[in-house]
C-alpha positions in Angstrom: 62.7 -98.9 70.2 64.8 -97.9 66.9 66.0 -100.4 64.5 69.5 -98.8 64.4 71.3 -95.6 65.7 69.5 -92.2 64.6 71.1 -89.9 62.7 70.2 -87.7 65.8 72.9 -88.7 67.0 74.8 -86.2 65.3 72.5 -83.3 65.6 72.1 -83.9 69.6 76.2 -83.9 69.2 76.1 -80.0 68.2 75.9 -77.4 70.8 72.7 -75.0 70.9 68.9 -75.1 71.0 68.6 -77.8 68.4 71.5 -80.2 69.8 69.8 -79.8 73.1 66.5 -81.1 71.6 68.1 -83.9 69.8 69.3 -85.2 72.5 65.8 -84.9 74.7 64.5 -86.7 71.9 66.8 -89.4 72.2 66.7 -89.9 75.7 63.5 -90.9 75.0 64.5 -93.9 72.4 67.1 -97.2 72.1 68.5 -98.9 69.6 70.7 -101.2 69.2 73.9 -100.5 70.9 72.9 -97.3 72.5 75.5 -96.1 75.5 73.8 -97.7 78.7 70.8 -100.2 77.1 71.6 -103.8 78.1 72.5 -105.9 75.1 70.8 -108.4 74.1 71.3 -112.3 75.4 72.2 -114.2 72.4 69.2 -116.3 70.8 70.7 -120.2 70.5 70.2 -122.0 67.3 66.6 -123.2 67.9 65.5 -119.6 68.6 67.2 -118.1 65.8 64.9 -121.0 63.5 62.1 -120.2 65.5 63.2 -115.8 65.5 63.6 -116.9 61.3 59.9 -118.8 61.0 58.2 -116.0 63.3 59.1 -113.2 60.8 57.5 -115.3 57.9 54.2 -115.7 59.3 54.7 -111.6 60.6 55.4 -110.6 56.9 52.2 -113.0 55.8 49.8 -112.6 58.8 50.1 -109.5 60.7 52.3 -106.5 58.8 49.1 -106.1 56.3 47.6 -104.7 60.2 50.8 -103.7 62.3 53.0 -102.6 59.5 57.0 -104.0 59.3 57.8 -102.1 61.5 55.4 -102.8 64.4 54.6 -98.9 65.0 51.5 -97.5 65.4 49.0 -97.4 62.3 46.8 -94.3 63.0 43.0 -95.7 63.5 43.5 -98.8 62.9 46.2 -100.6 65.3 48.7 -99.2 68.4 52.3 -99.6 68.4 53.3 -103.2 68.9 57.2 -102.4 69.2 58.1 -101.7 72.8 54.8 -102.9 73.6 54.8 -103.1 77.6 52.2 -106.5 76.6 54.7 -107.5 74.0 57.8 -107.4 75.3 57.0 -107.4 79.1 55.3 -110.6 80.9 55.7 -113.6 78.3 52.1 -114.8 79.0 50.3 -111.5 78.2 51.0 -112.0 74.1 50.7 -115.3 74.4 47.1 -114.8 75.7 46.4 -111.9 73.4 47.9 -113.9 70.4 45.4 -116.7 71.7 42.2 -115.3 72.6 42.5 -111.8 71.3 42.3 -108.4 73.0 40.3 -105.3 73.3 41.9 -102.1 72.8 41.1 -98.4 72.1 41.6 -98.9 68.6 39.6 -102.1 68.3 39.7 -106.1 69.0 43.2 -107.7 67.9 41.4 -110.8 66.8 42.1 -114.4 68.1 44.7 -116.4 66.7 44.7 -119.6 68.9 42.3 -121.7 66.2 44.2 -120.9 63.2 48.0 -120.9 65.1 49.5 -123.9 66.2 51.9 -123.4 69.5 55.1 -123.4 67.1 53.7 -120.7 65.2 52.8 -118.1 68.1 55.8 -119.1 69.7 57.4 -118.1 66.5 55.9 -115.3 65.9 56.2 -113.9 69.8 60.1 -114.7 69.7 60.0 -112.3 66.4 57.8 -109.2 67.9 60.0 -109.3 71.1 63.1 -109.2 69.3 63.1 -107.2 66.6 63.4 -104.0 65.7 66.4 -104.1 68.5 64.1 -105.4 71.0 65.9 -107.7 73.6 62.9 -109.5 75.7 63.4 -113.1 75.9 62.0 -115.7 73.3 59.2 -118.0 73.9 59.1 -121.5 73.1 56.4 -123.8 71.8 55.9 -125.4 75.2 55.1 -122.1 77.1 52.5 -121.2 74.6 50.6 -124.7 75.3 51.1 -124.5 79.0 48.9 -120.9 78.5 46.9 -122.6 75.9 45.8 -125.2 78.3 45.1 -123.1 81.5 43.2 -120.9 79.3 41.5 -123.5 77.6 38.0 -122.6 78.6 38.0 -118.5 77.4 35.5 -117.5 74.6 36.4 -114.0 74.7 39.3 -111.5 73.8 41.2 -109.8 76.9 40.7 -106.9 78.2 43.5 -104.1 79.1 42.4 -104.2 82.4 42.5 -108.3 83.0 45.5 -108.0 81.2 46.8 -105.4 83.6 46.5 -108.2 86.4 48.8 -111.0 85.1 52.1 -110.8 86.6 
């Protein structure tokens, strides 16, 4: 998912091999306003406030590892922009922030001890709506519910465990 329409759109409109290749690339990415893409439901005033707070939290706590655009940092962190574990089932990213996640690149540390339910909801609302993404916002009550349900967990989630969550 891109943050805006790429300049490659103009190249894809040109006839010939280069235009055909550009069109194939564009078929695999999305951006706000792309024809055929579902528009995001507008955020409520409370969700917008949460998004803004989450943007600041992301900048201060997450950007150092995940970058300003949520794209893969080779050898350090995987892509979180457009990642199914971020924009899919809301309980998955909540669990990851609360308890951490093991992965092929390394360990995403747990933040459940250092972040409140409201802070986790804010940063996840930002992640799920930043960079042109259209996933639903997350509220503190949802974080509180999953925090209570997973309170006894003492280790990071594995990809296999997260894959079983529906």
